[in-house]
C-alpha positions in Angstrom: 0.0 0.0 0.1 1.1 3.7 -0.3 2.5 5.5 2.7 -0.2 5.7 5.6 -0.3 8.4 8.2 3.0 9.5 9.6 4.2 8.3 13.1 6.7 10.0 15.3 10.0 8.4 15.6 11.9 8.1 18.8 14.3 10.9 19.5 17.7 10.0 17.8 16.3 7.3 15.5 18.1 7.8 12.2 15.9 5.4 10.2 13.7 6.2 7.3 10.3 4.5 7.3 7.2 4.0 5.1 3.9 3.0 6.8 0.9 1.3 5.4 -1.0 -2.0 5.4 -0.5 -5.6 4.3 -4.0 -7.4 4.3 -5.5 -6.5 7.8 -2.2 -5.8 9.3 -0.7 -2.3 9.9 3.0 -2.3 8.9 6.1 -0.2 9.0 8.8 -0.6 6.4 12.3 0.2 7.6 14.6 1.3 4.6 18.1 -0.4 5.0 20.9 2.1 4.3 23.4 -0.8 3.7 23.8 -4.5 3.5 25.1 -6.8 6.4 24.3 -7.9 9.9 25.7 -4.6 11.6 23.4 -2.5 9.5 20.4 -4.7 10.0 21.1 -4.8 13.8 21.2 -1.0 14.0 18.0 -0.5 11.9 16.1 -3.1 14.0 17.3 -1.6 17.2 16.1 1.9 16.3 12.9 0.5 14.9 12.2 -1.2 18.3 12.7 2.1 20.1 10.4 3.9 17.8 7.7 1.2 17.5 7.9 -0.9 20.6 4.6 -2.6 19.9 5.7 -4.4 16.7 4.8 -8.1 17.1 6.5 -9.6 14.0 9.2 -8.7 11.6 9.5 -9.9 8.1 13.1 -9.9 6.9 12.5 -9.8 3.2 15.2 -9.6 0.5 17.3 -11.8 -1.8 20.0 -14.4 -1.2 22.4 -16.7 -3.1 21.1 -20.2 -3.2 22.5 -23.8 -3.3 21.4 -25.2 -6.7 21.3 -28.9 -5.7 20.6 -30.6 -2.3 19.4 -34.0 -1.1 15.6 -34.2 -1.2 13.2 -35.7 1.5 13.0 -38.9 -0.4 16.6 -39.4 -1.2 16.4 -37.7 -4.6 18.3 -34.6 -5.6 16.2 -31.4 -5.2 16.9 -28.3 -7.2 16.7 -24.6 -6.4 16.5 -22.2 -9.3 16.6 -18.4 -9.7 13.3 -16.8 -8.7 12.4 -19.3 -6.1 11.4 -18.1 -2.7 12.7 -19.5 0.7 10.9 -19.2 4.0 13.4 -19.9 6.8 11.8 -22.0 9.7 14.4 -21.1 12.4 13.2 -23.7 14.7 15.7 -26.4 15.1 18.4 -26.9 17.8 21.1 -26.8 15.1 19.9 -23.1 14.2 22.6 -20.8 15.8 20.1 -17.9 15.7 18.0 -19.6 18.3 14.3 -20.5 18.5 11.5 -18.1 17.4 8.6 -17.3 19.7 5.8 -20.0 19.8 3.5 -18.6 17.2 6.0 -18.6 14.3 6.7 -22.3 14.0 2.9 -22.9 14.0 2.5 -20.4 11.2 5.3 -21.9 9.1 3.8 -25.4 9.7 0.6 -24.2 8.3 2.2 -22.7 5.3 4.1 -26.0 4.6 0.8 -27.8 4.0 0.0 -28.6 0.4 -3.0 -26.3 0.1 -1.4 -23.2 1.8 1.7 -23.7 -0.4 -0.3 -23.7 -3.6 -2.2 -20.8 -2.5 1.0 -18.8 -1.7 2.7 -19.8 -5.0 -0.5 -18.8 -6.9 -0.5 -15.4 -5.2 3.2 -14.9 -6.1 2.5 -15.7 -9.7 -0.3 -13.1 -9.8 2.0 -10.6 -8.2 4.7 -11.3 -10.9 2.1 -10.4 -13.6 1.1 -7.2 -11.8 4.7 -6.1 -11.5 5.6 -6.9 -15.1 2.7 -4.5 -16.0 4.3 -1.6 -14.1 6.3 0.5 -16.8 8.6 2.2 -14.4 10.0 -1.2 -13.2 10.7 -2.4 -16.8 10.5 -6.0 -15.4 10.4 -8.9 -17.7 11.2 -12.6 -17.3 14.6 -13.0 -19.0 13.9 -16.7 -19.8 15.6 -19.9 -18.8 18.5 -19.1 -21.0 19.6 -16.5 -18.6 19.4 -19.0 -15.6 22.9 -20.3 -16.0 24.6 -22.5 -13.3 28.2 -23.1 -13.7 30.3 -25.9 -12.2 31.4 -25.2 -8.7 35.1 -25.3 -9.8 34.5 -22.8 -12.5 36.1 -19.3 -11.7 35.2 -16.3 -13.8 38.0 -14.0 -15.0 36.7 -11.4 -12.5 34.0 -11.3 -9.9 30.6 -9.8 -10.9 30.9 -10.8 -14.6 27.6 -10.5 -16.5 26.1 -13.4 -18.3 26.9 -12.0 -21.7 30.6 -11.8 -20.7 31.1 -15.3 -19.7 32.8 -17.8 -21.9 31.1 -20.9 -20.7 31.5 -23.6 -23.2 31.5 -27.0 -21.4 31.2 -25.3 -18.0 27.4 -25.2 -17.6 25.6 -27.7 -15.5 22.2 -29.0 -16.9 19.1 -28.3 -15.0 16.3 -30.8 -15.0 13.5 -28.5 -13.7 14.4 -25.8 -16.1 14.2 -28.3 -19.0 10.7 -29.3 -17.8 9.6 -25.7 -18.5 7.7 -25.1 -15.3 8.6 -21.5 -14.2 5.9 -20.8 -11.7 7.6 -19.5 -8.6 8.4 -22.3 -6.1 8.4 -22.0 -2.3 10.9 -23.8 -0.2 11.1 -24.1 3.6 14.8 -24.6 4.7 17.6 -23.0 6.6 19.9 -20.3 5.2 23.3 -19.2 6.4 23.7 -15.5 7.6 27.3 -14.3 7.3 29.4 -11.2 7.3 30.5 -11.3 3.5 28.8 -12.1 0.3 29.3 -15.8 -0.8 31.1 -15.7 -4.2 32.5 -19.2 -4.5 30.7 -22.3 -5.9 33.1 -24.6 -4.0 32.7 -22.8 -0.7 28.9 -22.7 -1.2 28.7 -26.5 -1.7 31.1 -27.3 1.1 29.1 -25.1 3.7 25.9 -26.4 2.4 26.9 -30.1 2.9 28.2 -29.4 6.4 25.4 -27.1 7.7 22.4 -28.3 5.7 21.6 -24.8 4.3 19.9 -23.9 1.1 21.1 -20.3 0.7 23.3 -17.5 2.0 22.4 -13.9 3.1 23.8 -11.2 5.4 20.9 -9.6 7.4 19.0 -12.2 9.5 21.4 -12.6 12.4 21.4 -8.9 13.0 17.6 -8.8 13.6 16.8 -12.1 15.1 17.5 -11.2 18.7 15.5 -7.9 18.5 12.3 -9.0 16.9 10.3 -12.2 16.5 11.1 -12.8 12.8 10.1 -14.7 9.7 12.9 -14.7 7.1 11.7 -14.7 3.4 14.4 -14.6 0.6 14.2 -14.6 -3.1 16.9 -16.5 -5.0 18.9 -13.9 -7.1 22.1 -15.8 -7.8 24.0 -19.1 -7.1 26.4 -17.7 -4.6 29.2 -17.7 -7.1 31.2 -15.2 -8.8 28.6 -14.4 -11.5 26.5 -11.3 -11.1 22.9 -11.4 -10.0 20.1 -12.6 -12.1 18.6 -9.9 -14.6 15.3 -10.3 -13.1 16.5 -7.6 -10.5 16.5 -7.4 -6.7 13.5 -4.9 -6.6 11.2 -7.3 -8.3 12.2 -10.4 -6.1 11.9 -8.4 -3.1 8.4 -7.1 -4.0 7.3 -10.6 -4.8 8.4 -12.0 -1.6 6.9 -9.2 0.4 3.6 -9.2 -1.2 3.3 -12.9 -1.0 4.2 -13.3 2.5 1.8 -14.6 5.0 -0.9 -12.4 6.4 -2.2 -15.0 8.8 -0.1 -14.6 11.9 -2.4 -14.0 14.9 -0.6 -11.9 17.5 -3.6 -12.1 19.8 -3.4 -15.8 19.9 0.3 -15.7 20.4 0.0 -13.3 23.4 -2.9 -15.4 24.8 -0.6 -18.6 24.5 2.2 -16.7 26.2 0.0 -15.6 29.2 -1.3 -19.2 29.6 2.3 -20.6 29.6 3.3 -18.0 32.3 0.3 -18.7 34.5 1.1 -21.0 37.6 -0.4 -24.4 37.6 -3.4 -24.8 40.0 -2.5 -26.9 43.1 
């Protein structure tokens, strides 16, 4: 939605905000001045001071992804550019800790077949809307632009464009792209939150095997201890030395934000918290 009514910020808060609504929820959008955990932590801390009643933070953006990983049935699962990742953050292995009790329930609901299909359908609709906005100049670049290089392949320089690469014999075939299904796919998996941008296919695969992650980003760890969070990331590259996908960060971020879940009930969460804090009857 467009900016809603202005709200006063706390004294000394340097953040810039936009306010509005998503579904039936009032929202405040904090504009990040930079990337990384330190910047995210500073923005979140100031946002908490200005808006102490915020109940849920959506960390929305883009990430580099791991193209292949073991599937639930032993098969090889694929992640391609444009896919969207919801991060559960509810396992003991997750270094960022556990979320509050309402978030795992929300994500469990979204994992259901019906909810997942509805979510993916909404995202497909938002893509069509964004493509119709002339100022974005957004178009789907086609599967020929979704190039995955061998993990050992090193580009002449970091950040090379797709057109600049000499890649004969270095491309990895993609089964799901060859099948021609380009509707957005939603994944529920862990991602790694680091201090630097991942730009090595070999390091990407080594860390993915060791930690069981599906992607890499730089902001979540800075926010997790300040707000209850749901992390939602769009796949913009393969965490190698090639530049980001031509679809554009702005489009992916808009898709992930507009398609994010509007069903989190803070009233129920607060009620559950009060019940858990009440002493048992003798």
